[in-house]
Legacy VTK file of the C-alpha trace (Angstrom):
# vtk DataFile Version 3.0
C-alpha trace
ASCII
DATASET POLYDATA
POINTS 353 float
16.589 5.411 9.100
17.289 6.107 12.756
16.212 3.700 15.464
14.340 3.239 17.631
11.271 4.579 15.861
8.749 6.208 18.197
5.696 4.160 19.042
2.240 5.277 17.905
0.602 7.714 20.290
-1.423 6.162 23.118
-5.130 6.883 23.382
-4.595 9.452 26.113
-1.350 11.475 26.134
0.436 11.148 29.447
-1.220 7.894 30.427
0.722 4.678 31.010
0.847 2.930 27.606
-0.765 -0.504 27.519
-0.571 -3.488 25.206
-2.573 -6.676 24.929
-0.154 -9.592 25.081
-0.245 -12.077 22.204
-2.002 -15.235 23.387
-2.437 -18.117 21.002
-6.077 -19.138 20.487
-7.190 -16.166 22.591
-6.259 -12.817 21.035
-8.213 -13.416 17.845
-10.521 -11.096 15.946
-13.479 -11.659 18.262
-11.515 -10.975 21.448
-9.929 -7.857 19.985
-13.380 -6.557 19.057
-14.652 -7.432 22.516
-11.917 -5.369 24.165
-12.856 -2.561 21.804
-16.188 -2.480 23.627
-14.919 -2.921 27.179
-11.697 -0.926 27.196
-9.261 -1.085 24.336
-5.482 -1.246 24.934
-3.197 1.261 23.280
-1.592 -1.514 21.202
-2.564 -5.006 20.076
-0.155 -7.861 19.391
-1.493 -10.708 17.291
-1.348 -14.421 17.809
1.885 -15.603 16.244
2.267 -16.390 12.574
4.071 -19.730 12.379
7.055 -19.404 10.049
8.627 -22.400 8.323
9.433 -23.668 4.861
5.813 -24.109 3.766
4.131 -21.434 5.851
1.737 -18.825 4.554
0.023 -16.000 6.408
-2.740 -17.489 8.561
-5.943 -15.920 7.271
-7.701 -15.694 10.673
-4.769 -13.677 12.031
-4.740 -11.511 8.916
-8.464 -10.927 9.487
-7.748 -9.782 13.041
-5.386 -7.164 11.621
-7.756 -5.995 8.911
-11.137 -6.106 10.639
-10.774 -5.521 14.390
-12.421 -2.090 14.010
-10.970 -0.642 17.217
-8.881 2.086 15.643
-5.812 0.958 17.588
-2.419 -0.080 16.116
-1.655 -3.787 15.690
1.775 -5.429 15.784
2.023 -8.700 13.860
3.962 -11.383 15.726
6.022 -14.153 14.096
7.554 -17.299 15.555
10.332 -19.176 13.799
14.090 -19.538 13.384
14.857 -19.818 9.658
16.064 -16.389 8.573
15.100 -16.872 4.919
11.495 -17.639 5.773
11.329 -15.043 8.556
12.448 -12.471 5.991
9.860 -13.704 3.486
7.092 -13.526 6.077
8.138 -10.116 7.394
8.053 -8.753 3.848
4.528 -10.096 3.358
3.354 -8.711 6.704
4.528 -5.236 5.790
1.962 -5.169 3.006
-0.693 -5.185 5.748
-1.708 -2.170 7.863
0.449 -3.037 10.858
2.323 -0.894 13.356
5.315 -3.226 13.295
6.637 -6.779 13.084
7.196 -8.540 16.406
9.439 -11.556 17.046
8.351 -14.157 19.600
11.247 -15.157 21.843
9.195 -16.074 24.871
6.790 -18.950 24.194
7.428 -21.490 26.984
5.574 -24.497 25.552
7.923 -27.505 25.315
6.566 -28.441 21.886
7.633 -24.938 20.754
11.020 -24.449 22.405
12.173 -27.947 21.427
12.083 -26.691 17.838
14.449 -23.881 18.880
11.801 -21.236 18.326
9.965 -18.974 20.762
11.631 -19.201 24.152
14.043 -21.782 22.784
15.961 -19.023 20.989
17.119 -17.651 24.342
19.593 -20.550 24.576
21.444 -19.393 21.465
22.510 -15.735 21.226
24.235 -16.429 17.884
20.915 -17.443 16.330
19.273 -14.417 17.911
21.878 -12.151 16.348
21.381 -13.684 12.915
17.607 -13.232 13.160
17.901 -9.680 14.470
20.234 -8.733 11.636
17.847 -10.180 9.038
14.700 -8.630 10.439
16.286 -5.245 11.076
17.323 -5.106 7.436
13.924 -6.369 6.259
11.619 -4.259 8.420
11.393 -0.758 7.014
9.081 0.207 9.836
9.113 -0.992 13.443
10.767 -4.239 14.459
9.905 -5.257 18.022
10.676 -8.235 20.258
8.850 -10.082 23.017
11.066 -12.233 25.231
11.585 -13.752 28.648
14.594 -13.186 30.898
16.184 -16.471 29.852
15.623 -20.136 29.180
16.425 -21.841 32.491
18.369 -18.898 33.919
19.462 -15.439 32.818
22.969 -16.344 31.595
22.393 -14.821 28.122
20.111 -11.987 29.209
22.599 -9.096 29.012
24.083 -10.406 25.773
20.657 -10.376 24.151
19.941 -6.906 25.530
23.175 -5.794 23.868
21.842 -7.206 20.593
18.603 -5.262 21.083
20.713 -2.094 21.064
23.065 -3.178 18.298
20.271 -3.958 15.852
17.985 -1.070 16.693
14.981 -2.945 18.053
12.164 -0.411 18.305
10.409 -1.774 21.414
10.991 -4.662 23.804
8.382 -6.551 25.837
9.739 -8.666 28.677
7.936 -11.352 30.625
9.880 -11.449 33.852
10.182 -15.222 34.141
12.370 -17.834 32.502
10.979 -20.204 29.895
11.303 -23.109 32.318
9.221 -21.269 34.904
6.282 -21.259 32.501
3.696 -19.171 34.418
4.760 -20.303 37.878
6.723 -18.510 40.539
7.449 -14.838 41.060
7.983 -12.375 38.239
11.474 -10.861 38.353
10.744 -7.173 37.962
14.360 -6.343 38.835
15.447 -7.987 35.595
12.897 -5.857 33.756
14.333 -2.780 35.462
17.797 -3.860 34.308
16.551 -3.929 30.729
14.946 -0.497 31.090
18.302 0.877 32.204
20.259 -1.001 29.531
18.402 -0.717 26.223
17.733 2.304 24.054
14.117 1.497 23.215
10.843 1.512 25.159
10.346 -1.515 27.420
6.959 -3.043 28.240
6.769 -5.008 31.485
4.797 -8.264 31.328
3.820 -10.826 33.940
1.322 -10.856 36.827
0.020 -7.341 36.191
-3.381 -8.024 37.689
-4.831 -4.535 38.136
-4.414 -0.821 37.507
-2.751 -0.408 40.890
-0.300 -3.240 40.151
0.463 -1.662 36.757
1.306 1.591 38.485
3.533 -0.137 41.047
5.394 -2.021 38.325
5.939 1.157 36.329
7.230 2.988 39.390
9.570 0.150 40.410
10.974 -0.686 36.968
10.736 2.597 35.089
9.135 0.719 32.182
7.592 2.665 29.315
4.366 0.662 29.463
2.749 -2.592 30.528
1.726 -5.621 28.504
-1.176 -7.628 29.894
-2.433 -11.052 28.866
-4.356 -13.348 31.201
-5.573 -10.479 33.362
-7.313 -8.981 30.334
-9.261 -12.231 30.002
-10.232 -12.067 33.655
-10.975 -8.346 33.626
-11.681 -6.830 30.185
-11.955 -3.387 31.791
-8.314 -3.383 32.927
-6.963 -1.153 30.147
-9.716 1.387 30.769
-8.966 1.262 34.494
-5.258 1.887 33.908
-6.083 5.003 31.870
-8.508 6.208 34.532
-6.286 5.458 37.524
-5.356 8.665 39.303
-7.002 10.936 36.731
-10.722 10.252 37.089
-13.052 7.925 38.996
-11.996 4.402 38.075
-14.711 2.093 36.813
-15.418 -0.740 39.252
-17.334 -3.602 37.644
-20.024 -5.414 39.579
-20.802 -9.101 39.300
-23.743 -8.292 37.011
-21.259 -6.654 34.652
-19.230 -9.849 34.713
-22.384 -11.836 33.902
-22.963 -9.627 30.848
-19.321 -10.159 29.831
-19.917 -13.923 29.953
-22.795 -13.508 27.511
-20.497 -11.570 25.194
-17.835 -14.275 25.489
-20.442 -16.872 24.565
-21.347 -14.938 21.439
-17.672 -14.508 20.598
-17.108 -18.273 20.956
-19.581 -19.069 18.196
-18.100 -20.728 15.119
-19.952 -22.196 12.117
-20.570 -25.867 12.797
-18.993 -25.781 16.266
-20.899 -28.096 18.642
-22.157 -26.591 21.893
-19.863 -28.896 23.877
-16.778 -27.495 22.140
-18.069 -23.966 22.510
-18.639 -24.604 26.205
-15.096 -25.923 26.627
-13.737 -22.726 25.074
-15.852 -20.699 27.477
-14.464 -22.602 30.446
-10.930 -21.769 29.345
-11.791 -18.079 29.634
-13.838 -18.423 32.816
-10.989 -20.191 34.582
-9.522 -16.685 34.798
-12.755 -14.715 35.229
-13.680 -16.927 38.187
-10.617 -15.809 40.135
-12.405 -12.558 40.957
-15.919 -13.862 41.689
-15.692 -15.312 45.215
-12.839 -15.839 47.680
-13.478 -19.567 48.215
-13.547 -20.509 44.538
-17.034 -22.053 44.567
-17.965 -20.504 41.234
-14.883 -22.002 39.588
-15.556 -25.398 41.159
-19.136 -25.546 39.887
-18.509 -23.877 36.538
-15.869 -26.427 35.577
-18.356 -29.230 36.191
-21.196 -27.812 34.091
-21.800 -30.303 31.283
-24.743 -28.753 29.429
-25.209 -25.188 28.239
-28.308 -24.586 30.397
-26.600 -25.932 33.529
-23.546 -23.794 32.798
-25.529 -20.566 32.560
-27.662 -21.494 35.578
-24.422 -21.734 37.552
-23.351 -18.325 36.256
-26.699 -16.800 37.249
-26.596 -18.357 40.699
-23.146 -16.966 41.504
-23.324 -13.638 39.679
-26.938 -12.446 39.801
-29.402 -13.970 42.250
-29.893 -12.929 45.900
-28.363 -9.523 45.273
-25.022 -10.894 44.114
-25.193 -8.809 40.967
-24.570 -5.646 43.003
-21.427 -6.995 44.635
-18.065 -5.746 43.300
-15.874 -7.907 41.125
-12.458 -8.280 42.773
-9.816 -5.930 41.366
-7.210 -8.697 41.660
-7.554 -12.488 41.872
-8.513 -13.754 45.295
-5.569 -15.260 47.102
-5.519 -19.017 46.733
-8.074 -19.065 43.895
-6.148 -20.283 40.882
-7.034 -20.699 37.243
-6.708 -24.286 36.134
-3.096 -24.549 34.872
-3.275 -27.540 32.520
-3.702 -25.589 29.275
-0.848 -23.269 30.256
1.520 -26.212 30.551
0.587 -27.860 27.274
0.498 -24.990 24.796
1.723 -21.479 24.263
-1.677 -19.919 24.716
-1.076 -17.559 27.597
LINES 1 354
353 0 1 2 3 4 5 6 7 8 9 10 11 12 13 14 15 16 17 18 19 20 21 22 23 24 25 26 27 28 29 30 31 32 33 34 35 36 37 38 39 40 41 42 43 44 45 46 47 48 49 50 51 52 53 54 55 56 57 58 59 60 61 62 63 64 65 66 67 68 69 70 71 72 73 74 75 76 77 78 79 80 81 82 83 84 85 86 87 88 89 90 91 92 93 94 95 96 97 98 99 100 101 102 103 104 105 106 107 108 109 110 111 112 113 114 115 116 117 118 119 120 121 122 123 124 125 126 127 128 129 130 131 132 133 134 135 136 137 138 139 140 141 142 143 144 145 146 147 148 149 150 151 152 153 154 155 156 157 158 159 160 161 162 163 164 165 166 167 168 169 170 171 172 173 174 175 176 177 178 179 180 181 182 183 184 185 186 187 188 189 190 191 192 193 194 195 196 197 198 199 200 201 202 203 204 205 206 207 208 209 210 211 212 213 214 215 216 217 218 219 220 221 222 223 224 225 226 227 228 229 230 231 232 233 234 235 236 237 238 239 240 241 242 243 244 245 246 247 248 249 250 251 252 253 254 255 256 257 258 259 260 261 262 263 264 265 266 267 268 269 270 271 272 273 274 275 276 277 278 279 280 281 282 283 284 285 286 287 288 289 290 291 292 293 294 295 296 297 298 299 300 301 302 303 304 305 306 307 308 309 310 311 312 313 314 315 316 317 318 319 320 321 322 323 324 325 326 327 328 329 330 331 332 333 334 335 336 337 338 339 340 341 342 343 344 345 346 347 348 349 350 351 352
C-alpha cells in the first residue's frame, strides 16, 4: 500500500478542507449532530480513546462514530504510549466505520503529559518512532497524527516530521504552540509552514483560527491543506459553513437572535438522564464562555452569565443581552472582541480544548 492515502473528498470540491478538532468532553455525539445542523465540517475527529492495559472502547465515543448522522467522515483518536495496547485498540477501531485512526500527541494537560502520553510524547522521539512503526503496520487504512510543535520548545520538531515521512503518516494536524504554552501566547504559523514544506502528507493548521477570513489568511501564509478548528466552533457553530462560503457566495452572518437559538439547542444537547439542572447549567457555562466572546465588546454578557445560579435567571440574562430592545437584530461578532476572554480555568486543568 502506498502512502499517504488521499483524504476523503470535502463537501465542496475546491473549498478549503475543514476539520473539527478533538476536544474532550465537548466533541461528543450531541455536539457533532448540532454542527450537522449549523454547518458541518468536512471531517470529524473524536474525543480520544484512552489506551492502557485495561482499556476498552468507550461506548459514548463509539456512539458518536456510529450515530452522528451527518454523512461526514470521522477519524477515531487514541491517546496512549504502550505499543501493544495501541495496536490492540487500533485493530478494534478499524472494525468501525471510520476514516482513519488518529494519534494524540498534543494534549497539554499536566495530568496527561506526566504519563508520557499526549503532548508528553514530544519529549521522546524514540517512543514516537516505536509508536509510529506499530500503528503504520497495524492501520490498513489511514493513520493520522495530531501534534504540537514541541513540549517546551521545538528541539525535536524536525526529527518528528522526519518520522512522519518515514512511516507514511497520511495526514498531520499541527497546533502551532508548545505543550507548555497550553492555549496562551501566539500561534507559530511559521512552524506550521515548515511542516507543510517538509512532510509528504496533507497538513491541517490548528490554533486561533477564529473566522473564515482568518482561515483564509492562515492557508495563504502557511500553504496548509486545510484548517482544524476547536474552540471557535463552540463560539461560532456556523464557522465551517462560512469557510465554504467565503469568496464563493454571500457568507452567512449570524445575528444575536441566531445565537440565542443556538443557546437553546446547546441546552437541549446538555440534557442527560438524571443530570441535575445545576450540573447541566455548569456545562452550558463552559460553552458560553466562548460564545460570549462575540456578544458585546465590554464582556457584560459573560460577566452576568457566569453568575447566573438558577436556570430561569440564566435564560433571562441570555434574553436581556441577545433579544430585547432590538439586540436580536445586531450582528454576532465574526471574531472574539479584543480583551474579552473565555474563562481559562478549565483549559488549564484538563485536555478539553
